C-alpha positions in Angstrom: -30.1 9.9 6.0 -28.7 10.0 2.4 -28.1 13.7 2.6 -26.2 13.3 5.9 -24.0 10.6 4.4 -23.4 12.8 1.4 -22.3 15.5 3.9 -20.0 13.1 5.6 -18.2 12.4 2.4 -18.1 16.0 1.2 -14.6 17.2 1.6 -13.9 20.9 1.0 -10.2 20.9 1.8 -7.9 20.8 -1.3 -4.1 20.5 -1.5 -2.4 21.4 -4.8 1.1 20.1 -5.4 3.8 22.8 -4.8 5.2 24.4 -8.0 8.6 22.8 -7.1 7.1 19.3 -6.8 5.0 19.7 -10.0 8.0 20.9 -12.0 10.0 17.7 -11.3 7.1 15.2 -11.1 7.3 12.2 -13.5 3.5 11.9 -13.8 2.1 14.7 -15.9 -1.3 15.8 -17.2 -0.2 14.8 -20.7 -0.4 11.1 -19.7 -4.2 11.4 -19.4 -4.4 13.0 -22.9 -2.2 10.3 -24.4 -4.2 7.5 -22.9 -7.5 9.0 -23.9 -6.4 9.5 -27.5 -5.3 5.8 -27.9 -5.3 3.6 -24.9 -3.5 0.6 -26.4 -0.8 2.8 -27.9 -0.4 4.4 -24.5 0.2 1.0 -22.8 2.5 -0.1 -25.6 4.7 2.9 -24.9 4.8 2.1 -21.2 5.7 -1.6 -22.0 8.6 -0.5 -24.3 10.3 1.1 -21.3 11.1 -2.5 -20.3 13.7 -4.7 -22.0 12.1 -7.1 -24.6 14.2 -10.0 -25.9 11.6 -10.2 -28.7 9.6 -7.0 -29.2 5.8 -7.4 -29.3 3.7 -6.4 -32.3 0.3 -7.0 -30.8 -0.8 -5.0 -27.7 -4.0 -6.6 -26.6 -5.9 -9.7 -27.6 -9.4 -9.4 -26.2 -10.9 -11.9 -28.6 -11.9 -14.3 -25.9 -13.1 -12.2 -22.9 -12.6 -12.3 -20.0 -9.3 -14.1 -20.8 -7.0 -11.2 -21.9 -3.6 -11.5 -23.5 -1.3 -8.5 -23.5 1.9 -8.1 -25.7 1.3 -11.8 -26.5 3.9 -12.2 -29.2 6.7 -10.5 -27.2 9.3 -12.2 -25.1 11.1 -10.9 -22.0 12.6 -12.1 -18.7 11.2 -10.4 -15.6 14.3 -10.9 -13.5 16.5 -9.5 -16.2 14.4 -6.4 -16.2 14.7 -6.0 -12.4 18.4 -6.7 -12.2 20.7 -7.4 -15.1 19.8 -4.4 -17.2 20.6 -2.0 -14.4 24.0 -3.6 -13.9 24.7 -3.5 -17.6 23.7 0.2 -17.6 26.5 0.9 -15.1 24.3 1.0 -12.0 25.6 -2.1 -10.4 26.9 -0.2 -7.4 23.6 1.4 -6.7 22.0 0.0 -3.5 18.9 -2.0 -4.2 18.0 -3.1 -0.7 18.7 -1.3 2.6 17.7 -4.1 4.9 17.1 -3.8 8.6 16.3 -6.8 10.8 14.1 -6.4 13.8 16.9 -6.9 16.2 18.9 -4.1 14.5 21.2 -6.1 12.2 21.5 -4.6 8.7 22.7 -5.2 5.2 23.2 -2.9 2.2 22.8 -4.9 -1.0 23.7 -3.4 -4.4 22.1 -4.3 -7.7 25.3 -6.2 -8.7 25.2 -8.2 -5.4 21.5 -9.0 -5.7 22.0 -10.1 -9.4 24.8 -12.4 -8.3 22.6 -14.0 -5.6 19.7 -14.4 -7.9 21.8 -16.1 -10.6 23.3 -18.5 -8.1 19.8 -19.3 -6.6 18.5 -19.8 -10.1 21.2 -22.4 -10.8 20.4 -24.1 -7.5 16.7 -24.4 -8.4 17.5 -25.7 -11.8 19.8 -28.2 -10.2 16.9 -29.4 -8.1 14.9 -30.0 -11.2 12.8 -26.9 -11.2 12.0 -25.7 -14.8 9.7 -23.6 -16.9 6.2 -23.7 -15.5 7.0 -25.5 -12.3 5.7 -24.0 -9.1 7.8 -23.0 -6.1 6.3 -22.1 -2.7 8.0 -19.3 -0.8 7.3 -19.1 3.0 9.8 -16.6 4.4 10.3 -13.6 6.7 11.1 -10.1 5.3 14.7 -10.8 4.5 16.7 -10.1 1.3 16.7 -13.9 0.4 12.9 -13.7 0.1 13.2 -11.1 -2.7 16.1 -13.1 -4.3 14.0 -16.3 -4.1 11.1 -14.6 -6.0 13.4 -13.3 -8.7 15.3 -16.6 -9.1 12.0 -18.4 -9.7 11.0 -15.8 -12.2 14.4 -15.9 -13.9 14.0 -19.6 -14.9 10.4 -19.2 -16.1 8.9 -21.0 -13.1 5.9 -19.8 -11.0 6.2 -18.7 -7.4 3.5 -18.8 -4.8 4.5 -16.6 -1.9 2.7 -17.6 1.3 2.6 -15.1 4.1 4.8 -16.2 7.0 2.0 -15.9 9.5 -0.1 -18.6 7.9 -0.7 -21.8 9.9 0.6 -25.2 8.7 -2.9 -26.2 7.5 -3.1 -23.0 5.4 0.3 -23.6 4.1 -0.5 -27.2 3.2 -3.6 -26.2 1.2 -1.7 -23.6 -0.8 1.2 -25.9 -1.5 -1.2 -28.6 -2.5 -3.4 -26.4 -4.8 -0.4 -25.1 -6.7 1.4 -28.5 -6.8 4.7 -26.9 -5.7 7.8 -28.8 -6.5 10.1 -27.0 -4.1 9.5 -25.0 -0.9 11.8 -22.1 0.0 11.7 -21.1 3.7 13.8 -20.0 6.7 14.3 -21.6 10.1 12.4 -18.6 11.5 12.1 -14.8 11.5 11.9 -12.2 14.2 8.5 -10.9 15.2 7.8 -8.6 18.2 11.1 -9.5 19.8 10.6 -13.3 19.5 11.5 -15.9 17.0 8.6 -16.9 14.8 9.4 -20.5 13.6 8.8 -21.2 9.9 10.5 -24.4 9.0 8.5 -26.4 11.7 5.3 -25.2 10.0 6.6 -26.4 6.7 7.5 -29.8 8.2 4.0 -30.0 9.6 2.4 -29.0 6.3 4.3 -31.6 4.4 3.4 -34.1 7.2 3.3 -37.8 6.6 4.6 -39.1 3.3 2.1 -40.3 0.8 -0.7 -37.7 0.9 -1.3 -34.2 -0.3 1.7 -31.9 -0.9 4.2 -34.8 -0.4 3.2 -36.0 -3.8 4.8 -32.9 -5.4 7.3 -31.4 -3.0 10.8 -32.8 -3.6 13.0 -30.4 -1.8 12.9 -27.7 0.9 15.5 -24.9 0.6 16.1 -23.3 4.0 17.7 -19.9 4.9 19.3 -19.8 8.4 18.0 -16.6 9.9 17.5 -17.0 13.6 19.4 -20.2 14.5 16.4 -21.8 16.2 16.5 -25.6 16.3 14.8 -27.3 13.4 14.3 -30.9 12.4 16.1 -32.0 9.3 15.5 -34.5 6.5 18.8 -35.1 4.7 17.0 -36.4 1.6 14.8 -33.4 1.2 16.2 -30.4 3.1 19.0 -28.1 1.9 20.6 -25.1 3.6 20.6 -22.0 1.4 24.0 -21.0 2.8 25.5 -24.3 1.7 23.9 -24.4 -1.8 23.6 -20.9 -3.1 27.1 -19.5 -2.4 28.6 -22.6 -3.9 26.6 -22.4 -7.1 27.9 -20.7 -10.2 27.1 -17.0 -10.7 26.9 -17.6 -14.4 23.3 -17.8 -15.5 21.7 -16.6 -18.7 18.3 -15.0 -18.4 16.3 -16.8 -21.1 13.3 -15.0 -22.6 9.8 -16.2 -22.0 6.5 -15.2 -23.6 4.8 -12.1 -22.2 1.9 -14.3 -21.1 4.1 -16.8 -19.2 2.7 -17.2 -15.7 4.7 -15.3 -13.1 3.0 -16.0 -9.8 0.0 -17.4 -8.0 -1.1 -15.4 -5.0 -3.8 -16.8 -2.7 -6.3 -14.2 -1.5 -6.5 -13.8 2.2 -9.7 -14.5 4.2 -11.0 -17.2 1.8 -13.1 -20.0 3.0 -13.0 -23.5 1.6 -10.6 -24.1 -1.3 -7.9 -21.4 -1.6 -8.4 -18.9 -4.4 -5.1 -18.7 -6.3 -5.0 -15.5 -8.3 -2.8 -15.9 -11.4 -0.7 -13.2 -12.9 1.5 -13.3 -16.0 4.7 -11.5 -16.9 4.7 -8.7 -19.5 1.5 -6.9 -18.7 1.9 -7.2 -15.0 5.5 -5.9 -15.0 4.5 -3.0 -17.3 1.8 -1.7 -15.0 3.7 -2.4 -11.8 6.7 -0.4 -13.0 4.6 2.4 -14.6 2.4 2.9 -11.5 5.4 2.8 -9.1 7.1 5.4 -11.3 4.3 7.9 -11.7 2.2 7.4 -8.5 5.2 7.2 -6.2 7.2 9.6 -8.4 10.3 7.4 -8.2 13.5 9.1 -9.2 15.9 6.1 -8.8 19.1 8.2 -8.7 18.0 10.1 -5.6 15.0 8.5 -3.9 14.9 6.0 -1.0 11.5 4.2 -1.3 9.9 2.3 1.5 6.8 0.2 1.0 6.0 -1.3 4.4 4.1 -4.3 3.1 5.1 -7.9 3.6 6.0 -9.8 0.4 3.2 -12.3 1.3 0.7 -9.8 0.0 0.2 -8.3 -3.4 1.5 -4.9 -2.3 4.8 -6.6 -1.4 4.9 -8.3 -4.8 4.2 -5.1 -6.9 5.8 -2.4 -4.7 8.6 -4.2 -2.9 9.9 -6.7 -5.4 8.8 -6.0 -9.0 7.9 -2.3 -9.5 10.8 -0.6 -7.6 13.4 -3.1 -8.8 12.2 -2.8 -12.4 12.7 1.0 -12.0 16.2 0.6 -10.5 15.2 2.2 -7.2 16.8 2.0 -3.8 14.4 0.8 -1.1 14.2 -0.1 2.6 13.2 -3.6 3.6 12.3 -4.1 7.2 11.8 -7.4 8.9 9.8 -6.5 12.0 6.8 -4.7 13.4 6.3 -0.9 13.8 6.4 -1.1 17.6 9.5 -3.3 18.2 11.7 -2.6 20.0 10.0 0.7 20.6 6.9 2.5 19.1 9.1 5.0 17.2 10.8 2.2 15.2 9.5 3.2 11.8 10.4 6.9 12.2 13.8 5.9 13.4 14.3 4.0 10.1 13.0 7.0 8.1 15.6 9.2 9.8 18.4 6.6 9.5 18.0 5.8 5.8 16.7 9.3 4.8 13.5 7.7 3.3 11.9 10.0 0.8 8.8 8.1 -0.1 6.7 6.1 2.4 3.9 3.8 1.3 1.8 2.2 4.1 -1.6 1.2 5.3 -4.3 3.5 6.9 -4.5 1.1 9.9 -0.8 1.7 10.6 -1.4 5.5 10.4 -4.4 5.3 12.8 -2.3 3.2 15.2 0.3 6.0 15.2 -2.4 8.6 15.8 -3.5 6.6 18.8 0.0 6.9 20.3 0.2 10.6 19.7 2.3 13.0 17.7 5.1 13.1 20.4 6.6 9.9 19.2 7.2 10.8 15.5 8.2 14.3 16.6 11.3 12.9 18.2 12.7 12.0 14.8 13.9 13.9 11.8 11.4 13.1 9.1 12.4 16.0 6.8 13.6 13.7 4.1 10.0 12.6 3.3 8.7 14.2 0.2 5.8 11.9 -0.7 3.4 9.8 1.3 1.2 6.9 0.1 -1.7 5.0 1.5 -2.8 1.4 0.5 -5.0 -1.4 1.6 -8.4 0.2 2.5 -10.1 3.6 2.5 -8.4 6.2 4.6 -10.6 8.5 6.6 -10.0 12.3 6.2 -8.8 12.7 9.8 -6.1 10.1 9.4 -5.2 11.6 6.0 -4.7 15.0 7.6 -2.7 13.7 10.5 -0.5 11.8 8.1 0.1 15.0 6.1 0.6 17.3 9.1 2.6 15.1 11.5 4.5 12.8 9.1 4.6 15.0 5.9 5.2 18.3 7.7 2.2 19.8 5.8 4.1 19.7 2.5 4.4 16.1 1.3 1.6 15.2 -1.2 -0.4 12.1 -0.3 -1.4 9.5 -2.9 -4.3 7.4 -1.6 -4.3 4.3 -3.9 -7.0 1.8 -4.7 -6.3 -1.6 -6.2 -6.5 -5.3 -5.4 -4.7 -8.6 -5.6 -6.7 -9.2 -8.7 -5.8 -5.9 -10.4 -2.1 -6.5 -9.8 -1.2 -2.8 -9.7 -2.6 0.6 -8.7 -5.8 1.5 -10.6 -7.2 4.7 -8.8 -4.9 7.3 -7.3 -3.9 10.9 -7.5 -0.9 11.8 -9.6 1.2 13.7 -7.0 2.4 16.4 -9.4 -0.9 16.9 -11.1 -3.9 16.2 -8.8 -5.3 18.6 -6.3 -5.7 16.1 -3.5 -8.7 15.7 -1.4 -8.5 14.0 2.1 -10.2 10.6 2.1 -10.8 10.2 -1.6 -8.8 8.0 -3.9 -10.0 10.4 -6.6 -9.3 9.4 -10.2 -8.5 6.4 -12.3 -4.9 6.4 -13.6 -4.1 7.1 -17.2 -5.1 4.1 -19.3 -7.5 2.8 -16.7 -11.3 2.8 -17.2 -13.6 2.5 -14.2 -17.2 3.4 -13.4 -19.7 3.3 -10.6 -22.9 1.5 -11.5 -26.1 0.2 -10.0 -27.1 -3.5 -9.7 -28.2 -3.5 -13.3 -24.9 -2.0 -14.6 -26.3 1.5 -15.2 -24.0 4.4 -14.5 -25.1 6.2 -11.3 -23.4 9.6 -12.1 -21.8 12.2 -9.9 -23.2 12.5 -6.4 -24.3 8.9 -6.2 -23.1 5.6 -4.9 -23.0 2.1 -6.2 -20.7 -0.7 -7.3 -17.2 -0.1 -8.7 -16.5 -1.8 -12.0 -13.6 -1.8 -14.4 -15.0 -1.4 -17.9 -11.9 -2.2 -20.1 -9.1 -4.7 -19.8 -5.8 -3.5 -18.2 -2.3 -4.9 -18.5 -1.8 -6.2 -14.9 -5.2 -7.8 -14.7 -5.4 -11.3 -13.3 -5.5 -14.0 -15.9 -7.6 -16.4 -13.9 -7.9 -18.5 -10.8 -5.3 -21.2 -10.7 -6.9 -24.4 -12.0 -10.5 -23.0 -12.0 -11.5 -20.9 -15.0 -15.2 -21.3 -14.3 -14.7 -19.8 -10.8 -12.8 -16.9 -12.4 -15.7 -16.1 -14.7 -18.3 -16.6 -12.0 -16.5 -14.6 -9.3 -15.4 -11.5 -11.3 -17.3 -11.3 -14.6 -20.7 -13.0 -14.3 -22.6 -10.2 -12.5 -22.1 -7.7 -15.4 -21.5 -10.2 -18.2 -23.7 -8.4 -20.6 -21.7 -5.2 -20.3 -18.3 -7.0 -20.1 -17.4 -5.3 -16.8 -15.1 -6.6 -14.2 -16.8 -6.4 -10.8 -14.4 -5.4 -8.1 -16.6 -6.3 -5.1 -16.2 -2.8 -3.7 -18.8 -0.1 -3.2 -17.9 3.4 -4.2 -19.5 6.8 -4.4 -18.8 9.6 -6.9 -18.8 13.1 -5.3 -20.0 16.1 -7.2 -16.6 16.6 -8.7 -16.6 13.0 -10.0 -13.9 11.9 -7.6 -14.1 8.4 -6.2 -14.7 7.6 -2.5 -14.4 3.9 -1.7 -16.9 2.5 0.8 -15.2 -0.9 1.4 -16.3 -4.4 0.3 -19.9 -4.8 -0.7 -20.1 -7.6 1.8 -19.2 -5.0 4.4 -22.6 -3.3 3.7 -25.2 -3.8 6.4 -28.9 -4.0 6.1 -30.5 -2.4 9.1 -34.3 -2.3 9.0 -34.1 -2.3 5.2 -31.6 0.5 5.0 -28.2 -0.3 3.4 -25.4 1.2 5.5 -21.7 1.1 4.6 -19.4 0.1 7.5 -16.9 2.7 6.1 -19.3 5.5 6.4 -19.9 4.8 10.1 -16.2 4.2 10.8 -15.5 7.5 9.2 -18.1 9.2 11.4 -16.6 7.6 14.6 -13.0 8.6 13.7 -14.3 12.1 13.1 -14.8 12.3 16.9 -11.8 13.8 18.5 -11.6 11.0 21.1 -11.3 8.2 18.6 -8.0 6.9 17.1 -9.4 4.0 15.2 -12.7 2.2 14.6 -14.0 -1.0 13.0 -17.7 -1.5 12.4 -19.5 -4.8 11.6 -23.1 -5.9 11.2 -24.4 -8.4 13.7 -27.7 -10.4 13.5 -30.5 -8.8 15.3 -34.0 -10.1 15.8 -35.6 -6.7 15.6 -33.7 -4.9 12.8 -32.3 -7.9 10.8 -28.8 -6.5 11.4 -27.5 -4.2 14.0 -24.4 -1.9 14.0 -21.7 -3.0 16.3 -18.6 -0.8 16.7 -15.1 -1.6 18.1 -13.3 1.6 19.0 -9.7 2.5 20.1 -9.6 5.7 22.1 -6.7 8.1 22.0 -4.3 7.8 25.0 -5.0 11.4 26.0 -8.7 10.7 26.5 -8.6 7.3 28.3 -7.3 8.7 31.6 -9.8 11.5 31.8 -13.0 9.8 30.6 -15.2 6.9 31.8 -15.3 4.1 29.1 -19.1 3.6 29.5 -19.7 7.3 29.2 -17.5 7.5 26.1 -19.4 4.6 24.5 -22.7 6.4 25.0 -21.3 9.6 23.7 -20.1 7.9 20.5 -23.5 6.2 19.9 -25.1 9.6 20.0 -22.3 11.1 17.9 -22.9 8.7 15.0 -26.6 9.4 15.2 -25.9 13.1 14.9 -23.4 12.7 12.0 -25.4 10.2 9.9 -28.8 9.5 11.4 -30.5 7.5 14.0 -30.6 4.4 11.8 -26.8 4.3 11.8 -26.5 4.6 15.6 -24.5 1.6 16.9 -26.3 -0.9 19.1 -23.0 -1.6 20.8 -19.8 0.4 21.1 -16.9 -1.7 22.6 -13.8 0.2 23.6 -10.8 -2.0 23.0 -7.1 -1.7 23.1 -6.3 -3.2 19.7 -8.1 -4.4 16.5 -7.4 -7.6 14.8 -5.1 -6.9 11.8 -3.1 -8.8 9.3 0.5 -8.0 9.0 -0.3 -5.8 6.0 -2.6 -3.7 8.2 -6.0 -4.8 7.1 -8.7 -5.2 9.8 -10.1 -8.7 9.9 -13.8 -7.7 10.3 -15.0 -11.3 9.9 -13.4 -12.1 13.3 -15.2 -9.1 14.9 -18.5 -10.3 13.4 -17.8 -13.6 15.2 -17.4 -11.8 18.5 -20.4 -9.5 17.9 -22.7 -12.5 17.2 -21.3 -14.6 20.1 -19.8 -17.3 17.8 -16.5 -19.1 18.3 -13.8 -16.9 16.7 -12.6 -18.3 13.4 -9.1 -18.8 12.0 -6.7 -16.2 13.4 -3.5 -17.4 11.7 -3.3 -14.4 9.4 -3.3 -11.9 12.2 -0.1 -10.0 13.1 -0.9 -10.7 16.7 -3.1 -13.8 17.3 -3.6 -12.9 21.0 -5.7 -9.8 20.1 -8.9 -11.7 19.6 -8.7 -13.4 23.0 -8.3 -10.0 24.6 -11.2 -8.5 22.6 -13.5 -11.4 23.4 -12.7 -11.0 27.1 -13.5 -7.3 26.9 -16.8 -7.8 25.1 -17.9 -10.4 27.7 
């Protein structure tokens, strides 16, 4: 079976960057040489591309691992780096945000205008008693005020905790409570699939009865009027953004703060029990977010239009909507709604309208478009696209090729990126002007990043073998801890390979014969079938390799005979549904997996479904599918983009 899996992950197609792209690319082969020669000097050079009020003299303090400090004696202001310095450089008229609401309303916001809004919002927050080190919860739709809110909090040295707008009131409450937020910034609602998604009512419910939980810390709720839906109002607590912010002074000095000043807490999705608040600080995080956005996405701010489709409630939205692109002075698209509203070509319509040059999205979104067929994107002019990116989970070779051929017109390089909430910024990716790309493989660590694949004892597995992905040396944008729980930080990420001093990412990976990295998904997504360890990613890749399959998710379900059994949920391409019997297709796919990998990997069950449960960022929530596969009551669905999906799947499975 091992040789068959090796064959599955062997990819012989190669795509070198065109000479024209390589000639103008920001990321060059010299970056690897510089980083290899002196890693700390390399990161110091990247950090100096930012504005430092007080220049740093020490690059890395690793005297108390795993608690790193980067550029610790330097001082900077994150918001100044994202806004003021571009205005002062004469680029105030450059568009920062090309915002499109789901109903079709739009705004073009320049760097000067965004700076003005952030200064006013910073004055409002300070007027509400928010100061250095205080926490502010942000629970908003994808509107410009959400970005302004994040930057206003950063500007005054406070700490933001952005909470995805799809979370329930209970999830919101636990996160507000854990952070001890002093102010909540929200909106009356947002538009989602053609309907109003109410947000302030969830805040009101989360704050609940006075005298318990978050009520002990939350003093004010600042509310943006987006949809006009009716909301309850507490005159002592609630404040309209449109009343307070425009009336505030636009005169606000960006004070410097230490490089290790906490910037944000971001709670990881899918946690059980107490929320796990990942803490990131300022100087190192901004250095790596800006650097990776610049070299991986090849940002040329004077000419590019960048679009990262992530919600700001996730780390991708933090690093590649708010901080990275704005630190680089880029122009970017910000879209409120879903890819299929009001029609399934909405994204491609926006690419054509705004002449997007760089698109960064999730493999699940790509596979959803594959399911609908090439006819939809072919209706639009996508010729402006010159670079495509993938983020969130491994992308299978078939989806990679479809993305390149249909969206990228066979010319746009694809950067398949691996990183996590915890890493803060991209860690493994092709450099588009350097790397000969390989469909399905994230490929190589970026300059200045040190990773390896090891066995359970921390020994290197070498090329051609699989194991556990580790990061072997500290990196600037690394998490600095779990908010309020340093012991959990050490136990979760460092204890397994404490002797070696490795950070354990929780992901499985395989090195091919070239030494390129193939990610196999979370280690907890590895099944044990009759004593054989099988990766869900390997089986999913085999399923999507069948010409009838648009998308697949695989989970392990308890089985009296084999310990765990393989259960597959499959979306069939529209063109195959009409002409084939679902039961016959399911049987064919079971056999197909056996042929591709081996009999041990053949799914016990193949369920043909219309949709898969996904978060708004595009990740498949496999834990919910495990609930269905094992006949349990389906768990919390509040993080899903469409909460009705699980009811439909459960009905189909029964």
